[in-house]
Structures are given as structure tokens and as C-alpha cells.
N, C-alpha and C positions, 0 to 999 in steps of 0.2 A: 373027820367029824366036825372040826372047826369050820371047814368050808361049807358044810351042809347047814350048820347053825347060822352062819353069816348069810347064806342064800335065803334061808327062811326069814330072817330079820329084814332083809332087803325087800322080799316079796310082801311081807306084812306092811312095810312102810309105803310101798307103792300102792297097795290095796287101800290103805287108809287115806291116801291122797287122791284117789279116784273120785270123780263126781258121784254124789250119792243120790238117793231117791227122796223126792219131796214127801215129807211126812204130813201129819194132820195139821201141824202148826205152820206148814208152808215153808219150812226152813231146810235147805239142803245141807247135808252133813258136811260137804266140802266147804261151805261158807261159814261154818261156826268158828269163832275165834279159838285158836289153839292155846293162847295164853289168856286166861280170864283176867280182866282188869281188877285192880284193887277197889274195894267198895268206896264209892264217892269220888274216885279219880276219873280223869278224862280217858275213856277207852279209845279215842279216835285213832291214835297212832297204830294201835293193835288192829283195829278194824281195817284200816288202809293197808297195813302190811299183809293181812290175810287175803286181801282181794286184788292186790297188784299181781301181775303175771297170772291172771285168771283165764283158764282155758275151759270153757263150759262143756264142750263136747269132746274134748280130748283129741282134737285133730292136729294139734301142734301149733295152732294159730291162737294167740292170746286175744281175747275180746277186750280185756282191760290190760293194758301194757304197763302203766305206771300210775301211781297216786301219791301225792305228797301235799302236806299242809304248807301254805306259803303266806300265812298271816304275817304282816309286817310288825304288828305288835303281838308277840306270842301270848297266849292265854290258855289256861287249863280250865276246862268246863266240867262241872260235876254232872253226873249221869242223870240228875233229876231236872235239868234245865229244859226250857222250850227251844231245843236246838233247831237251827236252820242251817242247811248245808248249801254252800255256793260252789258248784262244780264248774271250774273254768277250763276250757279247752287248752291243752298245753301249748298248742301252736301260738296262742295269744300271749303267753307268759315268757319273758326273756329268760335265758339260761342263768343269768346272774342279775339279781335284783339290786339296783342301786338305791341310794337314799332318796327321800322325797325331793323332787325338783331336778334330779339328775336325768336329763332327757336328751338323748341323741336323736335329733330330729331327722325325719325322713323328708322326701322332697316336698311333701304337703304340710310339714310342720307337726307331724304326729309320730309317736313312737310307742313301743310296748311299755316303756317306763311311764309315759303319760297315762296309759291305761291303768297301770299298777297304782298310780296316785289316786285315780278315781275309784278303783276297787277298794283301796284302803279307806277312802271316805265313805264308800257304800257300806263297808263293814261297820264303821263307826255309827252310821245312820241306823242300820239295823239294830245294833246294840241299844242305841238311844230309844228306839221304839219298842224295846222289850223282846228282841229276838237275838239271843246269844248265837254266835255262828262261827264257823270256820270257813276260810277260803281254801279250797282244795284244787290243786292242779291235777287234771285228769288227762291221760293219754289213752285213747281207745282205738280199736281197729278202724282204719279208714282206707283200706286197700281196695282193689278192684272187685273183689267178690261181693255179690249181693247177699249179705248175711246180717243185715241191720238188726233183725229180730233177735239174733243170737247175742249181739252186743247189748240189746235192750234187756235181755234176760240177765246178763252179767251185771249190768248197772242196777237192775231191780234187786238182785241178791245183795248188792252193796247197800242199797237203801234199807232193805229188810234187816240187815245186820245192825244198821244204825238204830232202827226202830226197836230191835231186841235189847240193845244196850242203853238207849235213851228212850224210856217209855213215853216221854213227852215230845219226842221228835216231831216237829211240825211240818217239815217239808224241804224241798230242794228247789234251787233256782239254777238252771243250766245257762252258762254264759259261753257263747260260741256254738260251734256246729257239733251236734250229737245225733245219733240215730233216733228215728221216730217210729213208734209202733203203727203198723197199718192193720186195720180190722176188716175182715171179710165175714159176712154173716149169711146164713141160709135158713129160711123158715117156710112153713106152709101158709100160703096167702091166697085167700079167695078174692078174685078180681073179675070185672067185666071183660069179656073177650071180643067185643064187637070190633070188626075190622082186622083182627089178628089172623094170621095163617097158622093153624095148628093141625097137625096130621095131614097136611096137604090141602086143607079146606079153609076158606075164608069164613070166619065166624059171623053169623048174623046178629042183629040186635037182640038183647035178652040172654045171650049165651054167657055163662059163667065158666071160669076155669080156675084151676089151682096152679099158682106160680110157685115153684120150688126151685128157685134159681139163686146161686150164690152171687153176692154183689159186695163191692167195697162200701162199707158204711162210714169209714173214716180213714183218710190217708195219714192223719196225724191225731192219734188219740192217747193223750197222756194218762188216761185212766189206768192203763196197764202199769204205769209206774205208781200211780196214786193208790190203787187197790192192792195192798201188800199181802193180803191173805187169800185173794182170789186164785183161781186155778189157771192163770194165764200161761204159765210156762208149758203146761201140757197141751195148750192149743197152738203152740208155734209150729209152723211148717216152713222149713227152710227150702230155698231153691224154687224151681218151677213145679207148680202143682196144678193138675187138671182135675177140677171138681165137677162131679155129675150135676146136671141140670135137667129139670122136668117142667114141661108145660102140658097140662092134661085137662081135657073137658070130661068131667065125671059122667058116668052112666047114671048115677044117682043124683037126685036133687039135693042140694046142700042147704043146711040151716042158714037162717038169715045172718047169723054171726060167724058163719064158716064152719068147717069140719071140727068135730069134737073128738076127744080121746076115745079110742075104741072103735072109731068109725072105719069101716072097710070101704075102700075106693076101688072101683074098676073103671077102666077107660079104654075105648078102642080108637080114640082120637087124641093123639098126643105127640109132643116133640121130646126127644131125648138128645142130649149133647153133653159136651164137656166144655167148661169155661176155664181158661188158663189164668192163674195168678202167680205172683212171685214174691216170696219172702213175706209171710203173713201170719197173723193170729186169727185162726178160723173158729168163729162161733157157729157151730153146727147146731141150730136149734131144732132140727128135725129129729124125730124118733119114729122111724118107719120100719115095718116088717114086710118084705115082699113075699107074697104067698105063692107065686108061681113064676115060671120063666117061659110062659107061652107068648104068643105074638102080641097080646094085649097087656096093659098094665093091671096089676092086682096087688094092692098093698093095704096094710092096716096102719092107721095113725095111733101109735101107742100113747103119745103125749103131744099136746099142741105145741108146747115149748119145753125144751130140755134144759136150758140154762146151764150149759157145761162150764161157763166161766166163773160162776159165783159160789160162794160158800153156802152151806145148808141154812145158816141163819138168814142170809139175804134172800133165800128162796121163799121164805115164809112171809115176806113183807106183802102189803096190799098190792103193790106192783113190784114184782121181783126184779131187781136190777143190782149189778155190782156197784159198789159205792166207794168214793175216795176216802182213804184213811189219813193221807197226808196231802199237802198242797204241792202243786208242781207248776212251774212256768219256765219259759225260755226267753233268752235275750240273745238273738242270733241275727247278725246283719249280713252274713256271708252271701245269702241268696240275692240280696238287692244292692249290695255294694259293687255295682258294675259301672264301668266307664268305657268310652270308646277306646279301642286298641290303639296304643301310641304308634305302632308300626304300620298302621293303615294310612299311608300318605297319598295325597292327591297329586295332580299333575304339576303343582308348584312345590312339591316336597313338604307340604304342611299337613297337619292332622285335623281332626274334627274340632279340637279346642285351640284357642289362641294362647299367646304367651301368659295370659292371666288365668288360664283354665276356663275360659268362657266359650260357649258354642260359637262357631264361625261357619260361613259358607264353605262347602267342600266340593271341589271340582274333580269328579272321579272319571277315570278313563273307561269305566264300564258300569253297568247297572249293579246295584247292591241288593236287588231283590227286596225281601221283606225288611232287611236291615239288621236282623238278629245277629248276623255274622260279625258285625263290627264291635260287639260288646264282649268284655272279659271281666272276670272277677278281680277286683283291685284290692289287694291286702291293705294298702294304706288308707283307702277310702273306708274299708271295713273298720279300721282302727278309729278313724275320725268319727264314724257314725256311733261306735260304741262309747267313745269318750263324750261325744255330745249327749248321748242317751244318759249316761251316769251324771253328767252335769245337770240335765233336766230333772233326773230323779232326785238329786239333792235339792234343787230349787223347789220342786214340788213339795218335798217334806218340810222345808224351812219357810215356806211362804203360804201356809194354810190360812185361808180367810177366817176371821173370827165370826162368832155367832152361829146359830143353827142352820141358816139358809144355805142351800146348795144350789149354785147356778148350773143348769143343765141345758141341753139342746137336743132336738130331734128333727130329722130330715127324712123325707121319703120320696121315691119316684118308682112307678111301675104298677101295672095292673095286678089285682089279686092280693095286694099287700094291705096291712092294717092301716097304714097312713100315719103321718107324723103326729096329728092331733090325738089319735088313739094311742100311739106309742107314748106320747107325753103323759096321757092319763094313766097308762100302765105304770109309768115311773112314779107319778104322784100318789097313786093308790098304795104303793109300797112305802113311800116316804113323803108325807105331806109337807115336809120342809123344802121340797124341791121347787124351784122356779124354772120352768121349762119354756124356752123360746122354740118355735116350730117353723118349719118350712115345708109346705105340702107341694107335691107335683113339681119337684125341683129340677131345673135344668142343670147342666154341668157348671155354668157360670154361677147359678144360684148356690150350688154346692161349694164352690170356691169361696164365695162371699160368706156363706154360713160358717165355713171353717175359720174365717178371720174373726168371727164374733166370739163372745165369751162363753165359757162353759167348762166346768170341771168334769162332768160326765156327758159324753156325746153319743147319741144313739143314731145309728145309720140303718135305714130300711130300704134296700134297693136290690134288684136282681143282680146277681154277681157270679163270679167264677174265680178260679185260682189266681188270675192275673189282673182282675179289675172289676169295677162295679158300674152299672149302667144308670145314667141320669138322662134327662131330656136333652135332645140335640138342638132344640130351638132356643137360641140365646142371643140372636142378633148377629150371627156370623163370626168369621174368624177374628175380625178386629176386636170384637167384644171379649172373646175368649183370651186372646193374647194380651189384651189390656188388663184383664183380671189377674193373669199369671205374672205379669211384669216383664222386664227386659230380657232376662235370661231364659231362653226356651230350649229345654233339654229333649228335643226331638228333631230329627232331620227328615224332611220330606222332599221327594224329587220335584224340582221346579222347572225342569226342561232338559232336553237332550239334543245334541246336534253338533255340527262342526264349529270350532272356535279356534281361531288363529291356526288353522290347518290341522287341528286335532279333533277327534271325536270326544265330546265332553258331556257327562251327565252331571247336572248341577243339583246339589242337595243343600237346601237352606233350612235353618232352624225355623220351625213353624208348626202350627196346629190346624191347618186347613182341612185335614182329613180325619180329625179326631172324633167327630160325632159327639156322643154323650158319654164316652168311656172315661171313668176316673181310674187311672192306672199309674204305673211307674213313672211315665213321662210327665204326667200332671203333678204327681207327688214330688218328683225330683225338682221340677221347676219351682214349685212352692217353697221347697227347702232351700234351694240355692239362692233364691231371691229374698229369703228371710221374711216371708209374708206372715209367719206365725210366731216369729221370735219374741215379740213383745207380749204374747199371750201366755197365761199360765198353762203349764203342761196339763194334759188331760187324759182321762180314762175313756176308752172307746168301747161301746158295745155294738158290734156289727152283726146285723141279723141276716145278711145276704148269704146265699148258698155258696158253699165251698170257699169262702173267704180265707179259711185257714188251711186249705188243701195245697200241699206242695205239688206242682206239676211234675209229671213223670215219676211219682213215688212208686207206682206199680211196676215200673220197668227198670229203674236204675237205683243203685245204692245212694245213700245220703251224701256221700263224698263226691258224687259225679258232678261234673261241670254243668250238666243239664238238669240237675235235680233242683226244683223249687225256684228257678230263675224268675225274676220279676214278680215274686210272690206278693199277693194282695195284702194280707194282714200285716206282713212285715214292712211293706211300704207305708202303711198307715202308722205303724209304731215308730219307725225311724224318720220318715219324711214329713209327717203331719203332727209333730210336736207331742207324740204319745208317750205315756209311761206304762200303759197296759192296754191290751186289746183282748176282748173276750169275743170269740167267734167260733163258728162251726166248720167242720170239714166234711160236709155232706149236702146233697140237695134235699132240703127240708124247709119248713115254714115256721118253726116255733121260735119264740123268744125264751130266754132262760128265766122262767118265772121264779119269783122270790129272790132273784139275784140282787136287785136293788135293796131289798129288805136286809139281806145279809151284809151287803156292802156298807150300808148306812147305820146299822145297829151300833150300840155302844161297843167300842173296841172292834167294830167290824172292819173288814178289809176285802180286797178283791178275792182272795182265796175263800173267805167265808161266804161271799156271794155265790161262788161256784158250788160250795158245799150246800148252801141253802137251796139251790136249784135241784140238786140231786135229792135232797130230803123231800122236797115237794113232789117230785116225780115218783119217788119211792112210796109215798103215802096215797097215791091216786089209784084207787082200785078200778076206776073206769078205764084208765089208760091201759091197765093190764089186759083188757079185753081186745085190744088192737095189737096183733102180733107184729105189725110193721112199725108202729109208733112207740111201743112200750119202752124201747131202749134208745130213743132218740137222744137222750142225754149223753150217750157215749161219744157223740160227735163234737161236743164243745170242749175247748181247751183255752188256756191262758198264755198269751205272749206278754213279755215284759215282767213286771214285778208283782207277785201275788200278795205281798205284805202291805201294799199301799192302801191308805184309808181315804175316804172321800171327804171327811170332815177335818 
């Protein structure tokens, strides 16, 4: 009998520890604190204890492996404070923290203890600016499996628990490498079909079709973390997913604004396929009922947009969108802290860098192809970039210009864009105190010189991608570009090949003769190493280019992969171009984050409030709701750097 009772007790304990079901408040039973904190006392330790060793799906793999406060100056925060959580990747934190100034230097003169000193200063700066905070060391899953979204869910539960116990919880700053939510969306979209092959036929001019195809709308969308009451957890799809896709020319004529709810569509000319995605949060905005399984398509559109990700309250807004409830930003140098591999030696037994760490001519016994193979992620360079970042952050906070005027700058290049003058006016319309210098139709050399100028808020408007932005290629040739960059050129180009002293030699010289107009890692690294912006005040960037914030290979590899996000565009801007925050999008789109400047420059405004103001303006735009493609464009924008920073 005693054995039976013991068995029942054990089963009940196991059952109570199993992952629960998300309720109306969005709180999983498994994440609720088992020991309620005493009123008014800091419940942080209890929350961290409840979420370490967290296995969301019960597969034996912990998404959150460990959590611990590592404040150098211990403090107990009452539950009514405006808490900010600084989550620091455990890889960056030494096992044993020494006192300030205790620094075991690496080969480049940087150590984890140096970083701890900066994090300690960062914590003090946050407190001085009215943001009580804890530094929390976080160890999360970083193995070979592509299950980033599963870890995102675990971290989101952690943030939700903080919001439950700290009603004024303001947000989180991730320091180091953490998984990032990728959003895929599908909706019914009326588009012109001219020139497309649908159903084996090339569509003539005037043909319209319905595009019902899933596509990545953001490789990095921190809205999943920021919207703590949304239905994001239910939208996660782990592993490989083949999602149905339809392109159909309707038999019926469509309304000017597209198909409406209740519309029945038939089509004898269509394409059907599956599109493969990996590890995603899937916003399926389609609500279709298929009426038959004959050779033709026959379906009814029950609702134009289903909005599966959002709360009922958000669905009744003029433009229904999910909205951030906390602020989120990332400070991660891992993707762009890359150096030439030290074991890549030339025919003289020397590497790409000389004894002083400067680029040198490299005499290779074979062709290096694109050159990507020579780079590796350098942990010491990563520390150096993070330390430099927090030094900049401190300098930015303690060197705020007096008076109401905000110096800003705008630059543009590319067809179809608003242009620098219009971008400047966009900024001044929101903040008349701004004084904006502009550069229109800028070449790459113009861009470099523009960066050297003054400005607290810098607006970039150029066609872009995950690894660079395009400026004009006509700037007076290689000499002009290399003169603008300075003596240290962090790019190697093939300068010849052939016999040399009886050996076949391929010569690689530091240089930019083949750069064209691309502003990328090589340009940014050269600017950084040559100290071209060191005397300038650190700045906040708003980058309007497409996919500036997209980590390359996010759809194919886990965040911990060596190929994930390498040479990342926005992170190069943040760490190599004297940045403290970068606001940018992870999608091919065209919009600027309207009202962002208004939120940034308002009394007690900051970068996070700018992001919030953008969502608010989008939410209140009933006209935007009529466009099923554009209505959720805000989901693509995120913040790198520090969301707490003010412009004044």
C-alpha cells in the first residue's frame, strides 16, 4: 500500500512539472513561480530558479540551461520598479569574477574581466538614467539542432514571468549571441500577372492573379519577445516545414481592392507547390475553405486576414497589428568579429597580418577564390568590439550636448528612394529642433566623408542587403577610395599570379580596386581600424535599406552556426561605424519608421519609445489596413544596440 501511495505521489509530481497549456493570460503553468515572492521584495532569484533547466517540449534538451544574477554591486529591487533586464551570454562571462581592474589580458589586450568592468559601468549608467536593472548570466541551447524558435519560446516565458512579477517591467537588452525569431507569413494578395507563367501559360498584360504564397517577412523580428500577450508560441513550427503555395488566375473578375470575405474563387489556370522553411513562426493570414477536389481550384475566402498572432484587443484596432509591450534590443558582435585565420600562411610562412596586426601582402601558392574561406570568428576581437561598444555607450551618455538642438544627418543613393532632402524633412517634421545636413546621390567616398561629419542621429537611405548597402561607384577611382579610408585596408584582392623564384604564386594585396559602391564589412572594418570616427560623438543610426537587419543563412542554419549572419550589415554599422543603436528592418520593403523621431526626441524619449511610436502610428492607420501586404510591415523593424538611449 505504501508503495502505491509513493507511486501516486511521484506521478502527481511529474504531472505538475510537465509543460502546461497556454491560458487566456498567455502564461504557461510550467513557468509560474513555485514560491511566491514576499510583497515588495525582489522576486528575481525565484524567477531565475524557476526557469533554469527549462525544457519546453520535454525532449530532454534544455532550452535554458542556466541563469544567474552577476551584479557586481548586489541590489534588491522592489517589484514596482521600472525594471530592465540585461541578459548576458554566459560564454562572455568568466567563471570567477575578479575585482575591478583585475584583468588577465589576452593576446590583443582584452579579457572577460575587462568586459565585466564595462558591464558594471553600464549597469550604473542605466540606474543613473532611471532604469533599475539586473545583470543576468544566461546559458541557452547552442547545439547543432536548428531549434532556435524553441529557445525563443523559453526566453519569452522568462520575460513573461518578469512582466507578471514586475508590472512596470520595461524590457530586455541581450548581450552576446542569442537565438532570433524568424517570421514567415502567407496571405491572399491580388497582383498583376503580366509575364508570369501560371498554369503553363504566360499571362498577357491586364491579367490579375491571386498570390497565396508563404514568404519570410523577417529573419530577425524581436516583436515575438516584445509582444508578451500575443499568440506567438502557438505559431512556432520546429524543423523542416513544407507550406502549400498557390498562384491562381481567377475565373471571376476581382474587386479593385482585391477579394473580400465570403468571396468564392474558382480557377482553371493556377500553380500549386510547396515552399520549404526551417524553424519558423508562421503567420498564416489565410482563411480558406476548399469546396471541391476536382482538377480546378474552388475555394471560399472566409476572411481576408485571420490575424492568428494577436490578441482580440489588438484585432479591433484601425489597423490590426501585434504590438510591443516591452522594449527589446541586442548587442552582439559575434557575427562580424572576424579575422583572417592565423594558420593560413603564405609561401614565406607569414599570415595576412603583420606583427602589428596590420594587413600585409600575402603570397599564396594557390587561388583563394572569393576569399571567404580565410575568415574565422575571433573571440578576442569579439571582446574588443563589445568593450569598445560599452565605452562608447558610456561616453554617449556622459557627453550629451546642451540645449534643445539635435545635430543629425541624412544620406541617400539609389533610384526610387525618397532622397536625403526628403528624409531630412521627414526628421524635422517630427522634431523641429533637428538640424540636418544632407548628401544626395552619394558615392561610396561621399558616404565615408559623410560618416566623418557630425551627427547624433544618422539616417541612411540606400538599396541594401544582409551584408552591405549600395552607393555610387563613381568617386574618382581606387586612389580616391583608399585615400578616404586611410592606410589600413582590410580587404585583400588578387593582384597577379604566375611564377616567382621558381614557384607559382598568387599575390593578394590590401586594396579596394574591385569594391564598386558597396559599403560593407571591409569598408567598415577599415574605418574602425584607422580610427576615422574616433573623435566623433557616438551616434544613433536609422537605416532604411532593405534587409539591413537580416542575418544571412537564417532560414537554413541555427543561430550558433559559423555561417549564420557573417558579415552582417547592421551589426557592422553598430560596431565599426561608432554606433550605439541601429534601427533597421529585416525585409525587402520601402517604409521609414514613421513617428520614430517623435518618440525618440519627446521628453524622456529614447530609442525604444521611438520603436513604440512607430507601432502606434501604424496601428492607428485605417488606410494601411486595406493593404494585406503592407499592413504588418512594422513587424520587420528591430533595434540593435541599446534601446534606453536618449537623443537629447
